[in-house]
N, C-alpha and C positions, 0 to 999 in steps of 0.2 A: 643507631649509627652515629659515629663520632664525626665531627666536621673540623677540619684543620685549615689554617691560613695557608694559601698557596704562595710560598716564598715570602718576599717582602711586600706582597700586594695585600689588599684588604679583602680579597676574595676567599671565601671559605668553601672547601670542597669535601665531599664524603671520603672516608678512608677506603672505600671501595668505589672504583669507577667501572662503568660498563664498557667493555671492549667489543668491537664490532667486526673484527677480521673474519669471523665465521659467516658474516652476513653477505649474501650475494652469490657466492659460488662461481665466480667467473675466472677463467684462465687457470693459472697455477694455484689460485686461492681456493679452488675446489678441493684441494688436498686438505685444507684447513676446515672447511665447512661450506655448506650451501643453504644457509637459513634464508627462507623466503619471507615475503611481506607479512603474512598472517602470523607466522611463528615469531617474527621480529616484534610485532605488536604486543604479543603476550610477554615476551622477554623484557621489553622496555617497561611495560606496565609493572611487571614483577619487580624489576630493579627499583623503579620509582617508589613503589609501595614499601620496599625495604629501606628506603631512605637515601638511595643513591641519587646524587644530584649532578653527576657529570657523565656524559656519553662521549667516548673517544673514538674517532674514526680517522680515515685518511683518504686522499683522492685516489691513491693507487690500489686500495682494497677493491678487488674485482673490477678494476678500471672504472671506478666511480659508482658502481652499483650499490656498494655499502652506503655511501652518502645519499644516494637517491632513495633507498629504502628508509633510512632514518628520516629523511625529509618527508617522505610520505607518511611515516608513522606519526611524526610530530605535527605535520600539516601546517607548518609555519607558526605553531603555538609552542609554548614552553610550560607544559603541565608541571605543577609543583616547583616552579622556578628552576627547571632542569637546565643545565649548561651544556654547550656543545663545543667539543674540541676536534680539530682536524689537522692535517699535515700536508706538506708539499715538499718535493725535491726530486722524486723519481720520475722517469720519463713517462709521459702520458700520450706520446705519439712518436712518429718516426722522424720528425723534423729536427734540425740541429739545435733549435731553441726550445724543444719540448721537455727538457729536463734541467736540473741544476737549481741554483739559488740566485740567478740573475734577477735584476729588477723586472725585466720582461716576463720571465717565467713565473715569478712569485705573484705578481699582480694579476696576470692572466689566470693562474690557477686558483687564486683566492676568489676571484669573481666567478669562476666556474663552480667552485665548491659552494659558494653562496646560492647559486641557482639550483644546484642539486639538493642542497639542504633546505631549500625553500625558506630562507631566513635572510634578514637584513644585516645580521652581524654574527661573527664567529667569536665565541667567548675566549678561546685559547687557540691561537694559530701557531703551529710548531713546524720548524724546519726539520725534516724527517731524517736527514743524514748530512754529513759534511760534504762540501763542494770545494775542493782545493784549487779550482780554476777561476772562480768568481771572487773578486776582492771582498773581504768581509765588510768593508765600508759600504759597498754597494748593497749587500744583503741587509745590513742593519738599517740603512737609509730606506730601503723598500718596505721593510717591516714597520718602521716608524711612520712612513707615509700611509700605510694601511690603517694604522691606529688613528692617525690624525683625520683620515677620511671617514672614520666611524664604521669601517667594515670589520675591524678587529678590535677586541678590547685588551687582550694581553697576548704576549708572544713568548714562545719557549723554544727549546732545541731538543733534539733527540739523537742519541748515538754519537755525540761529540766526545772527543778526548778532553783531558784536562786542559791542555794548552789551547785547544780550540775555544773552549768556554771562556777562559781567562782573557784571551785576545778579543773575543766578542764583547765581553763586559768592559774591557778597557776602551774599546772604540765607542761603545755607548756612552761611557762617562765623558770621554774627551770631546765627543761631538754632540752631547746632550740629546742622544737618541733614546727611544724606548729600550729598556734592557730586558733580557730574558728574566722571566719570573720563575721559570721551572725548566727542568730537564727530564726527558722520558728515557729511562735506561733499562737494560736487562740486568736483573739482580735476583738471585735465588739462593737457597741454601747450597745448591750445587755450584753456582757461579757467583763467587763473591769478589770478583776482580774490582768491582766498583768501589770497594772499601779502600783501595790504595789511593785514588785521586778524586773520583767523582763525588763520593759522599763527603769527604772532608771539604771539598770546594763548596758543596751545597751548604754545609754548616757555616763555613767562613763567609761566604758571599750572600747568604740568604736566599738560596734557590729552593723552590719546592722540588720534590722528587716524585715522579709517577713511574711505576714499575710495570714493564711489559713482560709477557710470558712468565708469570711468577711461578708456574708449575713446570717449567722447563719443557714446554710442549706436551705436557701430560705425563712426563716421566716421574714427577714427584706426586702424582695423584694417589699412589698406593695400589693402583690397579695392576701395575707391572712390577714383578719381583725378579730377583736374580736369575731364577730358572724358569720363569713363567712370563712370557711376553705376549700381550694381547693387543693386536693391531687396533681394535675398536677403541676410539677415544684418544688415541695418541697421534699427534701431528708427526712426531719423529718416525714412528713406525709406519706411517702412511706415506712417507717419502719426503716430508718437510724437514730440511736439514738444520734448522735453527732450534736451539743453540747447539754448537758442537760439544760433544762429550769427550773429554780427553783422558779421563780416568774412570773407566766403567766400574771398577771395583769400589772406588770411592762413592760413586753414585748410588750403588746398591747398599752400601753401608749406611748412607744417609737415609735412604728409603726404609731400611730396617728400623731405624730409630723413629722415623715419622709414623710408621705403622704401629710400633710399640706404644708410643704416646697416644696415638689415636684410639687404640683399644682400651687403654687405661682411662681415657676421658670419655669414651663412648661417642667419638666423632670420627670423621674420615681423616686419612693422612693428608689429603689436600687441604682440609681446614687447618690442620696444624701448621703446614708449610706457609699458608697465607697469614695465619695469626703471627707467626714468627716475623714475617716481613712487616706487618702492620705495626709491630712493636719495636722495629729498628729505628734508631735515631736518624733523623733527617728524612725518613720516608713520609710522604704526605698521603699518597693514595696508591692502592694496588689495583691494577686493571685486570678484571676477571671477565671471561667470556665463556662460550660453550656452544655446542651444537644441539643440546637437548635441554628441556626444562629441568630435568634432574640435575644436570651439571650446574646450571645457573643457581638452583635452589641450594645445592650443597656449598657452592662457592660463597653465596651471600651469607650463609650461616656463620662464616668465619669472622664476620664483623663483631660477633658477640663472644668470641672465644678469647680468653686472656690466659696466656701461658704463665706458669709459675717460674720463679727464678731457677729452680732445679731443672725444669723441663727445658728452659732456654739454655742452661749450661750443657745438658746432654746433647742438644742440637749443635751448639757451638763446638763442643769437643770433637764431634765427628766431621765437622765441615770447616773448621777454622783454616783460612788460607795461610801459606807460609809468609814470613816477613821477608820481603825482597829488599834489595838495595834501592834507595839509601835508608830505608826504614829500619833495617836491623842495626845500622850504625847509629841512627837517632835513638833507637831503643836502648842501646848500650851507653851512649855518651851524652844524650840530650834529655834524658828522662827527668831531670830536675827542673826543666823549663818548658814543658809541653803545654800547648793550649788545648782548648776544647776540640777543635778540629783534629789535631794530632791524636788525641786520646780516643777518638772514634775508631781508629785503626789499632793503636798501640795499647790502649787501656786494658784489653783482655790479657795481654801478655805481661802486664804489670800488676794484675790482680785488681784492676779498677773497673 
C-alpha cells in the first residue's frame, strides 16, 4: 500500500480508504447495504491488514448507525494507527437548526459524532455539502474552533464547486483560520467533470483529493454489461440514483474497455477502474466499500495494480471529456503559457 500526503498537511494516508456507507442499513441507506457489527469487524480488520489507514464515514449514514458501528469496532482504540474521517451538513432531525453548516449545527454534530465514534478526536472533519444560506465566514470559524478545541485535527470539504472552494480558502487566509486540506469528490472514468475545475484547484492550491463512489455505484464493476444488467451488487439498479448517467452508450463503451483490460491482466474490471483513479494526478486516495467480503477483497487488490501507459491511453480515449469553454479557447490561444494545473486538463489534448 502506498501512502500519500493529504494536501499541504503532513498527514499521510493510504491510496485506498475504507468507505462505510454500506454499514448500518438504516432508512434509505438500506438500498446501499446493511452491513452489521460482526461483518464490519471483519471488513475493518481486512482493510487494516491490507495497509488501509483511513476509515471514512458520515453522521448521515443510516442516521448515525454507521458511526456507531465503527465506534464499536474500534472501541476507542486506533489499531495500526488507523485514522477516522467523518462529515456533517445534512439534516439529522426535523428542527430548523438540525441541518446546514451553521456554527450551531457543526459544533453540535461534531460532538455527537465523537460520542458515536467513541473517540476524543476526529482526524478529518469534512463539510459534506455546500450551504448557501450560512456565511462561509461562520462555517470556517466554527471549523477553526473545533480544531483549536482539539476535537478535530484537519478539516476538508465535499461536493463543493470551484468557486465555493476558492472563496473558503480566501476566507481562511484572510482571517487566519484553518484551511481545507482536502476535498472529497465524485470522480470516475464515466464522470470526469472534476477535471474542469476541482482537480486543477487541488493541484494549484495544494488540496488532497478523496474520491467517493469510484465505481459509479457498481456500474463500472464489470458485472453489468450493455445487454446484461444484474441488480445484485449495484446501487444504481437497486434504486440509488447517484451518480446520474447521462450517456448510457458511453458508459457501456467504457465498461467494454475495462473488461478487455481486466481479462488481459487477469484482474477484475473494478480493479482496473480503481487503478486508473489511483494513478490520476492530484488524487490522494480512493474510497472503496462493499456489502460482501468478496467485494472488499477485490477492491483492496487494486492497490497493487499499476496500469501501463498504453492501457491508460485506451481508457482515456474512450472516456475523455469534451473541452468546454473557456478551456477550448485557452487550448487554442494560451497553450504557450499553461501551468501545471492547466495541463492536468488540457495536456492530453496537446499530447502532453
